[in-house]
C-alpha positions in Angstrom: -8.2 -48.1 10.2 -5.2 -46.5 8.4 -6.8 -47.4 5.0 -9.9 -45.4 6.0 -7.9 -42.4 6.8 -6.0 -42.6 3.6 -9.2 -42.9 1.7 -10.6 -39.8 3.5 -7.5 -37.8 2.6 -7.7 -38.8 -1.1 -11.4 -37.9 -1.2 -10.7 -34.6 0.5 -8.0 -33.8 -2.1 -10.3 -34.8 -4.9 -13.1 -32.6 -3.5 -10.8 -29.6 -3.2 -9.5 -30.0 -6.7 -13.0 -30.3 -8.1 -14.1 -27.3 -6.1 -11.3 -25.2 -7.6 -12.2 -26.4 -11.1 -15.8 -25.5 -10.7 -14.9 -22.1 -9.2 -12.5 -21.4 -12.0 -15.0 -22.4 -14.7 -17.8 -20.2 -13.2 -15.5 -17.2 -12.9 -14.2 -17.6 -16.4 -17.7 -17.8 -17.8 -18.6 -14.6 -16.0 -15.5 -12.8 -17.4 -16.2 -14.0 -20.9 -19.9 -13.0 -20.7 -19.0 -9.6 -19.3 -16.5 -8.9 -22.0 -19.0 -10.0 -24.7 -21.6 -7.7 -23.2 -19.2 -4.8 -23.3 -18.2 -5.6 -26.9 -21.6 -6.2 -28.4 -24.2 -4.4 -26.3 -22.0 -1.6 -24.8 -20.2 -0.8 -28.0 -16.8 -0.8 -26.3 -15.2 -3.5 -28.3 -11.6 -2.7 -27.4 -12.4 -2.6 -23.6 -14.3 -5.9 -24.0 -11.4 -7.5 -25.7 -8.9 -6.3 -23.1 -11.2 -7.4 -20.3 -11.6 -10.8 -21.9 -8.0 -11.5 -22.5 -6.7 -9.8 -19.4 -9.3 -11.5 -17.2 -8.6 -14.9 -18.6 -4.9 -14.5 -18.1 -5.4 -13.2 -14.5 -7.7 -16.2 -13.7 -5.1 -18.6 -15.1 -2.3 -17.1 -13.1 -4.4 -16.7 -10.0 -5.5 -20.3 -9.9 -2.0 -21.5 -10.9 -0.6 -19.7 -7.9 -3.3 -21.0 -5.5 -2.8 -24.6 -6.5 
């Protein structure tokens, strides 16, 4: 019975880690696409660059703190 509980805990930790990875990936793709849209379509290349770099750093720091 103890082995089943250990397996459940390991699966729970794996699921939480994978969920964080998927969330980070989706948010990072949205930040990159938004910054590309600002730079190419909107004509605000400096703002797009700042959003892309700043957003990527913010996501990295945010998910590093949450881990």
